[in-house]
C-alpha positions in Angstrom: 95.0 94.2 131.2 93.1 92.7 128.6 93.3 89.0 127.6 93.6 87.8 123.8 92.6 84.4 122.6 93.3 84.9 119.1 95.7 83.0 116.5 99.3 83.9 116.8 101.8 83.8 113.8 103.5 81.0 115.4 104.9 78.6 114.8 107.0 79.6 112.0 109.9 77.5 110.4 113.5 78.6 110.4 115.2 77.9 107.1 118.5 79.6 107.3 120.8 81.0 110.0 124.0 83.3 109.9 126.1 85.0 112.3 129.2 86.9 112.7 130.3 86.5 116.5 133.3 86.7 118.4 133.4 82.7 118.1 133.6 83.1 114.4 131.5 83.3 111.2 129.4 80.1 111.6 126.7 79.2 114.2 127.9 76.1 115.0 131.1 77.7 116.3 129.2 80.0 118.7 127.2 76.9 119.8 130.3 74.9 120.4 131.9 77.8 122.4 129.0 78.0 124.6 128.7 74.5 125.1 132.2 74.2 126.3 131.8 76.9 128.9 134.7 78.9 127.2 135.1 82.6 126.6 136.3 84.6 123.8 136.7 87.6 125.7 140.1 89.3 125.2 141.8 93.1 125.1 139.8 94.7 122.3 142.0 95.7 119.2 139.1 98.1 118.1 139.3 100.3 121.1 142.9 99.9 121.7 143.3 103.6 120.7 140.6 105.4 122.3 140.2 103.0 125.4 143.0 100.8 125.8 142.8 97.9 127.9 139.0 97.4 127.5 138.2 93.6 127.8 135.4 92.4 125.5 133.9 90.1 122.9 135.6 91.0 119.4 134.6 89.6 115.9 137.8 88.3 114.3 139.3 89.9 111.4 136.5 89.6 108.5 138.0 87.4 105.5 138.0 89.2 102.3 135.6 86.4 101.2 133.1 87.3 103.7 132.7 90.9 102.9 129.7 92.3 101.0 130.3 95.4 98.8 133.4 97.0 97.7 136.2 98.5 99.8 135.1 102.0 99.0 131.4 101.1 100.5 133.2 99.6 103.7 134.9 102.7 104.6 131.3 104.5 104.6 129.6 101.6 106.8 129.4 101.3 110.4 131.2 98.0 111.6 127.8 96.8 112.8 126.4 97.3 109.5 129.3 95.3 107.9 128.7 92.5 110.4 125.2 92.6 109.7 125.2 92.2 105.9 127.7 89.3 106.5 125.2 87.5 108.8 122.3 88.0 106.3 124.1 86.6 103.5 125.3 83.5 105.4 121.4 83.3 106.4 120.2 83.6 102.9 122.7 81.3 101.5 121.8 78.6 103.9 118.1 78.9 103.3 118.7 77.9 99.5 116.2 80.8 98.6 116.3 81.5 94.9 117.0 85.0 93.5 113.4 85.3 92.5 112.3 84.0 96.0 114.8 86.9 97.8 113.1 89.5 95.5 109.8 89.1 97.5 111.3 88.3 100.6 111.0 90.9 103.7 113.9 91.9 106.0 113.3 93.0 109.6 116.3 94.3 111.5 117.4 95.3 114.7 120.1 98.0 114.8 122.0 99.8 117.5 124.2 102.8 117.5 125.5 104.0 114.1 129.6 103.6 115.1 131.9 106.4 115.0 135.4 106.9 113.4 137.8 108.7 116.1 140.1 110.1 113.4 137.3 111.8 111.5 135.8 113.1 114.8 139.0 114.5 115.9 139.4 116.2 112.3 136.1 118.0 112.7 136.7 119.0 116.4 140.3 120.4 115.5 138.7 122.3 112.9 135.9 123.8 115.0 138.0 125.1 118.1 140.2 127.9 118.6 143.7 127.9 119.9 142.5 127.6 123.5 140.4 124.7 122.3 137.1 126.7 122.8 134.5 125.4 120.5 132.8 127.7 118.1 129.6 127.3 116.2 130.7 129.5 113.5 134.0 127.8 113.2 132.0 124.6 112.9 130.1 125.9 110.1 132.9 127.5 108.3 135.4 125.0 108.8 134.6 121.8 110.6 132.0 120.7 108.1 134.7 120.9 105.5 136.3 117.9 106.8 132.9 116.3 107.7 131.7 113.2 105.9 127.9 112.7 106.8 128.3 108.7 106.3 131.9 108.1 107.7 132.1 110.3 110.7 129.2 109.0 112.6 128.0 106.3 110.0 124.7 108.3 109.9 122.5 106.0 108.4 120.8 103.8 111.2 119.2 101.7 108.7 122.4 101.0 106.8 122.5 97.4 107.6 119.2 96.7 106.1 119.5 98.8 103.1 123.2 97.6 102.2 122.2 93.8 102.4 118.9 94.6 100.4 121.0 96.0 97.7 123.5 93.4 97.7 121.1 90.3 97.8 118.1 91.7 95.7 115.7 91.5 98.8 112.6 93.8 98.1 109.7 92.6 100.4 108.4 94.4 103.4 111.0 95.8 105.7 111.8 97.7 109.0 114.7 99.0 110.8 114.3 99.2 114.3 116.6 100.6 116.8 117.4 98.1 119.8 119.1 98.6 123.2 118.1 95.1 123.6 114.3 94.6 122.7 114.0 96.1 119.2 115.3 92.9 117.6 113.0 90.8 118.9 110.3 93.2 118.1 111.8 92.9 114.5 111.5 89.0 114.7 107.7 89.4 115.6 107.1 91.6 112.8 108.8 89.3 110.2 106.6 86.7 111.4 103.4 88.7 111.2 104.6 89.6 107.5 104.7 85.9 106.7 101.5 85.0 108.5 99.7 87.9 106.8 100.8 86.9 103.3 103.0 89.9 102.6 106.0 87.7 102.1 106.8 83.9 101.8 110.0 84.3 103.8 111.7 87.0 105.8 115.0 87.7 107.3 115.0 88.8 110.9 118.2 89.8 112.8 120.1 92.2 114.5 123.5 93.8 114.3 125.6 95.9 116.6 128.7 96.6 118.4 129.5 97.9 121.9 133.2 98.3 120.9 132.7 101.8 119.6 134.5 104.8 121.2 131.4 106.8 121.9 129.3 103.8 122.9 131.7 102.5 125.3 132.1 105.9 126.9 128.3 106.0 127.2 128.1 102.7 128.8 130.8 103.6 131.4 128.9 106.8 132.3 125.6 105.1 132.5 126.9 102.8 135.2 126.5 99.7 133.0 130.0 98.7 133.2 130.1 99.1 136.7 127.1 96.8 137.0 129.0 94.0 135.1 128.6 94.6 131.5 131.2 93.3 129.2 131.2 94.5 125.6 130.7 92.4 122.5 129.8 92.8 119.2 128.3 90.7 116.1 125.4 90.0 114.1 122.7 87.2 113.8 120.1 86.6 111.3 117.4 84.0 110.7 115.5 83.0 107.6 111.8 82.5 108.5 108.9 81.0 106.4 105.5 79.7 107.0 106.3 76.0 106.4 109.3 74.1 105.0 109.9 70.4 104.1 113.0 70.4 106.5 113.1 73.1 108.5 116.0 73.6 110.9 113.7 74.6 113.8 110.6 76.2 114.6 109.8 79.5 116.4 106.8 78.9 118.7 106.5 82.1 120.7 108.2 85.4 121.4 107.8 87.8 124.3 108.9 91.2 125.6 108.4 93.0 128.9 109.6 96.2 130.1 110.9 95.3 133.6 109.8 98.7 134.9 112.4 98.0 137.9 110.8 94.4 138.7 113.2 92.1 136.7 111.9 88.9 138.4 108.3 89.7 137.4 109.3 90.6 133.9 111.5 87.5 133.6 108.5 85.5 135.1 106.1 87.0 132.5 108.2 86.3 129.4 108.9 82.7 130.4 105.2 82.0 131.2 104.2 83.4 127.7 106.6 81.4 125.5 106.3 78.1 127.3 108.7 75.7 129.1 112.0 74.2 128.0 114.8 72.5 129.8 117.5 74.3 127.8 118.1 78.1 127.7 120.6 80.5 126.1 121.1 83.4 128.3 122.0 86.7 126.7 121.8 88.7 129.9 124.0 89.9 132.7 123.8 91.2 136.1 120.6 91.1 137.9 118.8 89.6 135.1 121.3 86.8 134.8 121.2 86.2 138.6 117.3 86.1 138.3 117.3 83.7 135.2 119.7 81.3 136.7 117.6 81.2 140.0 114.5 80.6 138.3 115.8 78.0 135.8 116.9 75.6 138.6 118.5 72.7 137.1 117.9 73.5 133.5 120.8 73.7 131.1 122.0 77.3 130.6 124.4 78.5 128.3 125.8 82.0 129.3 126.3 84.1 126.1 127.1 87.2 127.7 129.9 85.5 129.7 131.4 84.2 126.6 131.3 86.6 124.1 130.1 89.8 126.0 127.1 91.9 125.6 126.5 92.8 121.8 123.5 95.1 122.5 121.1 95.0 119.6 123.0 92.0 118.1 122.7 90.0 121.5 119.2 88.5 120.8 119.9 87.5 117.2 123.1 85.7 118.4 121.0 83.8 121.1 118.8 82.9 118.2 121.5 81.5 116.1 123.0 79.5 119.1 119.4 78.1 119.8 118.8 76.9 116.4 122.2 75.1 116.6 121.4 73.6 119.7 118.2 72.3 118.1 120.2 70.9 115.1 122.2 69.2 117.7 119.5 67.2 119.3 117.7 69.5 121.8 113.8 69.3 121.7 113.4 72.8 122.6 115.4 76.1 123.4 114.4 79.3 125.0 116.8 82.4 124.2 116.6 85.0 126.9 118.0 88.4 126.3 118.0 91.7 128.4 118.6 94.9 127.1 120.1 98.1 128.6 116.7 99.7 127.7 115.0 98.0 130.4 113.4 95.0 128.3 113.3 91.4 128.9 112.8 89.2 126.1 112.2 85.4 125.5 111.9 83.6 122.2 111.6 79.8 122.1 112.8 77.5 119.5 111.7 73.7 119.0 112.4 70.7 116.7 108.6 70.4 116.3 106.0 72.8 115.2 103.9 72.0 118.0 100.5 73.9 119.0 100.1 77.8 118.8 101.2 79.6 121.8 98.4 82.0 122.9 99.5 85.1 124.5 98.5 86.0 128.0 98.6 89.8 128.4 98.2 92.3 125.9 101.5 94.4 125.5 103.8 95.4 122.9 105.0 91.9 122.6 101.9 89.6 123.0 99.7 92.0 121.1 102.1 91.4 118.5 101.1 87.8 118.8 97.4 87.9 117.7 95.8 88.4 114.4 96.4 91.3 111.7 94.4 89.7 108.9 93.4 91.7 106.0 89.7 92.2 106.8 90.4 92.1 110.6 87.3 92.2 112.9 89.3 94.9 115.1 89.7 98.2 113.3 92.3 100.7 114.7 91.0 104.3 114.7 92.9 107.7 115.4 91.4 109.3 118.6 93.9 111.6 119.5 96.9 113.7 117.5 99.5 115.8 118.9 101.7 118.0 116.8 104.6 120.3 116.8 105.8 121.7 113.4 107.1 124.7 111.7 103.4 125.9 111.7 103.5 126.3 115.8 102.7 123.7 118.4 99.5 121.8 118.4 97.2 119.7 115.9 95.1 122.7 115.5 98.0 125.3 114.7 98.9 122.6 111.7 95.4 122.3 110.4 94.7 126.1 110.7 97.8 126.9 108.9 97.5 124.5 106.0 93.8 125.5 105.5 95.0 129.1 105.1 97.8 128.1 102.8 100.5 129.1 105.2 104.2 128.3 105.2 106.2 127.3 108.2 109.5 127.9 106.4 111.7 130.5 107.9 115.7 131.3 108.2 117.4 129.0 110.5 117.6 130.8 114.0 118.4 127.7 116.3 121.9 128.1 115.4 124.2 130.1 113.4 123.5 128.9 109.6 124.9 132.2 108.0 127.9 130.6 106.5 126.1 127.6 105.1 124.7 126.7 101.6 121.1 126.1 103.3 119.9 128.7 105.5 115.9 128.1 105.7 114.1 125.4 107.1 110.9 124.4 108.5 112.0 125.3 111.9 109.7 125.2 114.9 109.1 128.7 116.0 111.5 128.4 118.9 115.2 129.1 119.1 116.3 127.8 122.2 114.3 124.7 123.4 114.9 124.9 126.8 112.9 124.0 130.2 110.5 126.8 130.1 109.2 126.2 126.8 108.7 122.3 127.5 107.0 123.0 130.7 104.9 125.7 129.2 103.7 123.2 126.5 103.2 120.0 129.0 100.2 119.4 131.3 101.4 120.2 135.1 100.7 116.4 135.5 103.7 115.5 133.3 106.1 118.2 135.1 107.8 116.2 137.6 108.7 113.4 135.2 109.8 115.7 132.6 112.2 117.7 135.1 114.4 114.6 135.3 115.2 114.5 131.5 115.8 118.2 131.4 118.3 117.7 134.3 120.0 115.0 132.3 120.4 117.3 129.2 117.9 115.5 127.0 116.4 118.9 125.6 120.1 119.2 123.8 118.3 117.0 121.1 115.5 119.2 120.0 113.4 116.2 118.8 113.1 115.0 122.5 111.1 118.1 123.7 109.1 117.9 120.4 108.1 114.2 121.0 107.3 114.9 124.7 104.8 117.8 123.6 103.4 115.9 120.8 102.6 112.9 123.0 101.0 114.7 126.0 98.8 116.7 123.4 97.7 113.3 121.6 96.8 111.8 124.9 94.6 114.8 126.0 93.3 115.0 122.7 92.3 111.3 122.7 90.0 112.4 126.0 92.0 110.0 128.3 92.5 111.0 132.0 95.8 110.2 133.5 95.6 106.6 134.1 97.5 103.2 134.5 99.4 103.4 131.3 102.0 100.8 131.9 100.0 98.2 129.6 100.0 101.0 126.7 102.9 100.4 124.1 104.6 103.2 122.7 105.9 102.9 118.9 107.9 106.0 118.0 110.0 106.7 115.0 113.1 108.9 115.4 116.0 110.2 113.2 119.7 110.2 113.4 121.9 110.3 116.7 122.2 113.8 117.5 125.8 114.5 117.3 127.1 117.3 119.9 130.5 117.9 118.8 131.1 120.9 121.0 131.4 118.3 124.0 134.6 117.0 122.8 136.4 120.4 122.8 137.2 120.2 126.6 139.0 117.0 126.4 141.2 118.1 123.3 145.0 117.4 124.1 147.4 118.5 121.4 144.7 118.2 118.6 143.9 114.5 120.2 140.7 113.8 122.2 141.7 112.2 125.5 139.1 109.5 125.4 139.8 108.0 128.7 139.2 111.6 130.4 136.0 112.0 128.3 134.6 108.6 129.7 135.2 109.8 133.4 133.8 113.2 133.0 130.3 113.8 134.7 127.7 116.4 133.8 126.0 116.7 131.3 124.9 113.2 131.4 123.8 113.2 127.7 127.2 114.0 126.1 129.0 113.8 122.6 125.7 112.5 121.1 122.2 111.6 122.0 121.2 108.3 121.3 118.3 107.4 118.8 116.1 106.1 121.2 116.3 109.0 123.8 113.0 110.6 122.5 111.1 107.2 123.2 112.5 106.4 126.2 111.8 109.9 127.7 108.1 109.8 126.5 107.8 106.4 127.9 109.0 107.6 131.2 107.1 111.0 131.3 103.6 109.3 130.3 104.4 106.1 132.2 104.0 104.0 129.1 105.0 100.3 128.7 107.3 98.5 126.1 108.9 100.6 123.4 109.5 100.2 119.9 111.7 102.7 117.9 111.5 102.7 113.9 114.7 104.0 112.2 113.8 103.3 108.6 115.0 106.6 107.5 112.3 108.9 105.8 109.7 105.7 105.8 109.8 105.2 109.8 106.9 107.5 110.6 104.3 105.9 108.2 105.7 102.5 109.6 105.1 103.4 113.4 101.6 104.3 112.6 101.2 101.1 110.9 102.8 99.5 113.6 100.6 100.9 116.2 97.5 100.1 114.2 98.6 96.5 113.9 98.9 96.3 117.5 95.2 97.3 118.0 94.1 94.8 115.2 96.1 92.1 117.1 94.4 92.8 120.5 95.7 95.9 122.1 93.2 98.2 123.3 95.3 101.3 122.9 98.6 102.1 121.4 100.6 105.5 121.1 102.5 105.7 117.7 104.0 108.6 115.8 107.5 110.2 115.1 109.7 113.1 116.0 112.8 114.4 114.4 115.1 117.6 113.8 118.3 117.8 112.0 118.6 121.8 112.6 121.9 121.5 113.9 125.4 122.2 112.2 126.0 118.4 111.4 122.4 117.6 110.2 122.0 120.4 107.9 125.9 120.2 106.9 125.4 116.3 106.0 122.5 117.0 103.9 124.2 119.9 102.0 127.2 117.6 101.4 124.8 114.9 100.0 123.5 117.2 97.6 119.9 117.0 98.5 119.2 120.6 99.5 117.9 123.2 97.4 120.9 125.6 96.3 118.7 128.7 97.0 119.7 129.3 100.5 117.3 132.3 101.4 114.3 131.9 99.1 111.3 130.7 101.4 110.0 128.8 98.5 113.1 126.8 98.3 111.1 123.3 98.3 108.7 123.1 95.1 107.2 119.7 94.9 106.2 118.3 91.5 107.3 122.0 90.0 109.1 122.2 87.0 111.6 124.4 88.8 112.4 122.1 91.7 115.8 121.7 92.6 116.2 120.0 96.0 114.4 119.6 99.7 114.4 122.1 102.5 114.8 120.4 106.0 112.1 120.8 108.4 111.6 119.4 112.3 108.9 118.7 114.4 106.8 115.8 115.7 103.3 114.0 115.0 102.1 111.3 117.7 98.9 109.5 117.6 96.8 107.7 120.0 95.2 104.7 118.1 92.6 102.3 119.7 90.1 99.7 119.0 86.8 101.5 117.1 84.4 99.7 119.4 86.1 100.8 122.7 86.7 104.1 121.4 82.8 104.6 120.7 81.9 102.9 124.0 83.9 105.5 126.1 82.3 108.2 123.7 85.3 109.3 121.9 85.3 110.7 118.3 87.3 109.0 115.9 89.1 111.3 113.7 90.1 108.5 111.0 90.2 104.8 110.4 93.6 103.2 109.8 92.4 100.8 106.9 95.7 99.5 105.8 99.4 99.9 105.0 102.2 98.4 103.0 106.0 98.3 102.6 108.6 97.4 100.4 112.5 97.9 99.5 113.9 99.4 96.3 117.2 97.6 96.7 118.6 100.1 94.2 120.9 103.0 95.8 121.4 104.1 99.2 120.6 107.7 98.5 118.3 107.4 95.3 115.0 105.9 94.4 114.3 103.3 91.6 113.5 106.0 88.9 110.8 103.7 87.6 109.0 103.4 90.8 108.4 99.8 90.6 108.7 98.9 94.3 107.2 101.9 95.7 104.2 100.9 93.5 104.3 97.5 95.3 104.0 99.0 98.6 101.0 101.1 97.6 99.1 98.0 96.3 100.0 96.4 99.3 98.4 99.0 101.4 95.3 99.3 99.1 94.7 95.5 99.1 95.0 95.4 103.1 92.5 98.2 103.3 90.1 96.5 100.8 90.2 99.6 98.7 90.3 100.0 95.0 92.2 102.6 93.1 88.6 103.8 92.1 87.7 104.4 95.8 90.9 106.6 96.5 89.8 110.4 97.0 93.4 111.8 97.6 97.1 111.2 97.8 99.1 112.9 100.2 102.6 112.3 98.6 106.0 112.1 99.8 107.0 114.8 97.3 110.4 116.1 98.2 110.8 118.5 95.6 113.9 117.0 94.4 114.4 116.3 90.8 114.8 112.3 91.0 112.1 111.5 94.0 108.8 113.5 92.3 109.2 111.7 89.1 109.8 108.7 90.5 106.8 108.9 92.7 104.5 110.0 89.9 105.6 106.9 87.9 104.7 104.8 91.1 101.3 106.1 91.4 100.5 105.3 87.8 101.8 101.9 88.4 99.8 101.4 91.5 96.6 103.0 90.3 96.3 102.4 86.7 93.7 104.5 85.0 92.5 105.9 88.3 95.7 107.8 88.6 94.6 110.5 86.4 91.6 111.6 88.4 93.1 111.3 92.1 94.4 114.6 93.7 97.8 114.7 94.9 99.6 117.1 97.0 102.6 117.4 99.3 103.2 119.4 102.2 106.9 119.7 102.6 106.9 123.0 100.6 105.0 124.4 103.7 106.6 122.2 106.6 109.9 121.0 105.1 111.1 117.6 105.1 110.8 116.0 108.5 113.0 113.2 107.7 112.1 110.3 110.1 108.9 112.2 111.2 107.9 113.2 107.6 105.4 110.3 107.3 103.5 110.8 110.7 103.4 114.6 110.2 101.9 113.9 106.8 99.4 111.4 108.2 98.3 114.4 110.7 98.1 116.8 107.9 95.9 114.5 105.8 93.2 114.6 108.7 92.4 118.3 107.3 90.5 116.4 104.5 88.3 114.9 107.3 88.3 117.6 109.6 87.3 120.3 107.2 86.8 118.8 103.9 89.9 120.6 102.5 92.6 118.4 100.6 96.2 120.3 101.6 97.8 122.6 98.8 101.2 122.1 97.6 103.0 125.3 98.7 105.2 126.6 95.8 103.7 124.5 93.1 103.3 127.1 90.2 104.7 125.7 87.1 103.4 122.3 85.8 106.2 119.8 84.8 105.3 117.5 82.0 107.0 114.6 83.9 104.8 115.3 87.2 101.5 115.3 85.0 98.9 113.9 87.6 96.4 116.2 89.3 98.6 118.2 91.7 96.6 120.5 93.8 98.4 124.0 93.8 99.0 126.4 96.4 95.7 126.9 97.5 93.8 123.9 99.3 90.9 122.2 97.5 87.6 121.8 98.7 86.5 118.2 98.4 84.8 115.5 100.5 86.8 112.1 100.3 86.4 109.2 102.3 89.8 107.4 101.3 93.3 108.7 101.7 96.6 107.2 100.7 99.8 108.8 102.4 103.2 107.7 101.1 106.7 107.9 102.4 109.8 106.8 100.7 113.4 106.7 102.8 116.9 106.7 102.1 118.1 103.3 101.6 115.0 102.6 99.2 112.5 101.7 102.2 109.0 102.5 101.0 105.8 102.7 103.4 102.2 103.6 102.7 99.2 104.1 105.0 95.7 104.2 104.0 93.2 106.2 105.9 89.4 106.3 105.8 86.7 108.9 107.1 85.2 107.5 110.4 81.7 106.3 110.4 
C-alpha cells in the first residue's frame, strides 16, 4: 500500500443534528436510552401482518407535526425516505442555517433498500398468475402492470430521501445518494467533508436513512443468515449538518475510516481505530463477531451498545451512532468514536471531539483513507483514464462502442429479453443477448476470473442483467489498462447502479388464496437471490470476482454514473494510486419498462427504431437502454512510469440539485448550469476552451430545452460555437449508467478525432438552437470535453475531460 501525508478535510464542525430512532425524534432521547443501558426492542407493528412475532427496534408513530410533505406524497415514499426527511429537517433547524445558506448547502445521504408495500405486491402477483398460481410473463405485462404503481409498489427511487428533502428545504448544493448495507453512509460523510474543504459549499448535510423492518428486507436477512448470527432489525435516520468552521460548534469530526473486513474482522477493526485515533468513549453500532471483537479491543472504555438497544438500522445505523456521539460530546465527553459494521462486510469508525485538535492523517490508502487526502482544485496529482470496459446496445467491448458510433450506427432494436409485445414501449437499446446466462458471461470473462464468477452464477446473480454487464465491463477495463492479475485488495471500487430488480415471478409459488405466505417465503432455499436483486449486487459481485477492496455504490438516479467517475478521480487526486469506477444498469424487464411507461417518460412510438430524437423538433420521449461502462483511473505520473497510455485526463467535476420536482427538471436550467460552472472551475477550463459537450439529451420535451438553457447560462456567448450531441438516440437511456457510458462515448473525440453524432436528429427545434451535431459524426480535433448528466429527483453531475498530453 501507498502512504499519504497530505492534508485531510478534518476537522469539520458539527453545527446541527437530527434523528428519528426507536428512542424518539431527538438525539438526546437516543443518548439517554444508550446511557441507561435500556432496550427499545419490541414486537414489530410494521411486520405484524407479513412476519408476525419479529422483535426489533421500531420508530414510534410519526406525529403529524414531524411529517415532511403532504399525505399524498407519503403514500409514494418509502418508510426510510420519510424518516430521512424528518432527520434532515431537524438537523437543518438545529443548525440555524438561513434559507439562503440552505440553497448553497450540500446533501450527502446513505440510503438502504427502497422499501415495499405488501398489499401492492400481492395485487401485482394476483394479476400475473393463472388459476394454478403459475406466473406468466405475458399476464404480467397485460394485467399485472395495470395495478402496478412504480413509486409505491417498490418505492423505486433509491435517492428519494435526498431529493424529497432537498425539494422541501430548498437545498441545492452538491449532492450524492449512496447505497449502503453499512459503509455507504460513512462514505457520504467523507464526501460531505470534502465538498466543504474544496469550497463547493459552506455547509453540508450528511446522514443515512433505512429500515430493516420491511417485508422483503427481513426475508433477505433471514435467508442470508444474518438473523441466525444475531441481527435484530431496526430502523431510523440520522443527519448532521457540517461546516468548515463555527463560532459555537456542537462537536468536531476529526477523522473517519472504512475497511472491508475481507473475513478478518479483528484486523479491519484495528485499522479503522488506528486511523481515527483514540478515545475512552465509544458508540457501538455493530453486533455478532464485530461487536465481540470491539469489546475485547476496547477493554475498560465506556461502550454504548446501540444495536442491543434499538437493533440494526442498516444504512441508518452509522448516522444514528453519530447523533448519539454528538450528544455525548454535548453532555461532557472529550471525544467519542462511533463504530459501525455493515452486512456488506465493511467496518467503519468516525471520531467526534469537543475540540478541533490536530488534523488526523491517514495511514493506508484505501477507499476510506484516500477519501481523507487533498482534492483541491489544481491538485498536484492528476487522474487519468487508462482502461475502459463497455457493454452496450452496440455490442460487447469499448471498441464496439467506438466503432459503432464512428459509423453512425444505432443499437436500438425490438426488446427480446422478455415478451414486451403487449407494452406501449417495445424497443430499447438492448445488449444483443436475449438470455444472459453462464455461457455468455464466461465467454466474455478472462479465464482467471471464472472460478470466482461461478459462485455468483450459482447464487442467481445473473437474473439481474446489470450484474453480468458490470462483471464483463470491469474485467475488460482492467485488461485494457494493461494490468496483470495482481494483489487488488487495496484498490477501491466506486460503482453506480440502478433500481432494485423486482423478481415478481418468485412470489407465485407462495401465493395462498390470493395472499403471499411471507413466512414460507422466508424459509425457502434456492435461488438465494430471490424476489428482488439488491442495488449493490453488481458492486459486490465485481469486487469479489476481481478481488477488490472497499466498495462505494452511487444511486443518484441518472446522475449516478458521472458521480462515480468523479468519485474515482477524486480518490486518485487524494492519494490513491488506482481506482475502478463506472456504472451498470438495466431496466429491461416488465417492472422496469412498465414503470417508465406509467410515469409517461417513454416515446409513444412503440416500434419505430428512431424513437429517441434528442433535441429534435419531433422528440416525444426517451427509449430505454442497458449496459455498463467501467474505467480504471490512476495517477498520471504512475501510469506513465509503467508505460501505460492514458486515454483522457479527468480534469474536473461538479454537482448540484434542482430542488424542483421529483420527475421534472427546473425548466430554466439554473442549477444544472451551476454544476457545469463548478466542473469548469475545478478543471481550470474557461467556456472558450471547451471543444465539445456530450449532452444528457434524453429526447423528452422538457429535458432537452432545460439543458439548452443551462448550457447558455453556464457558457454565455461561448455556447453558440461549442458542438453538442447526445448518444441516447443510438444507445437508449441507460439510466444510472448513462453518465458513465457517455464518458466512454466522449473518448471517440480523443481516439479518432470524431465527435459522436446525434442519432435521429433531423429537424432543428427553435428552442434547441445551439450547434447540435446531426446524425453523422463530425470530424474535429478538440482538447476539452464536458459530459453532463441530470437525474430524477433533480440531481445534476458534470465531468470535464482533457486530451492526454
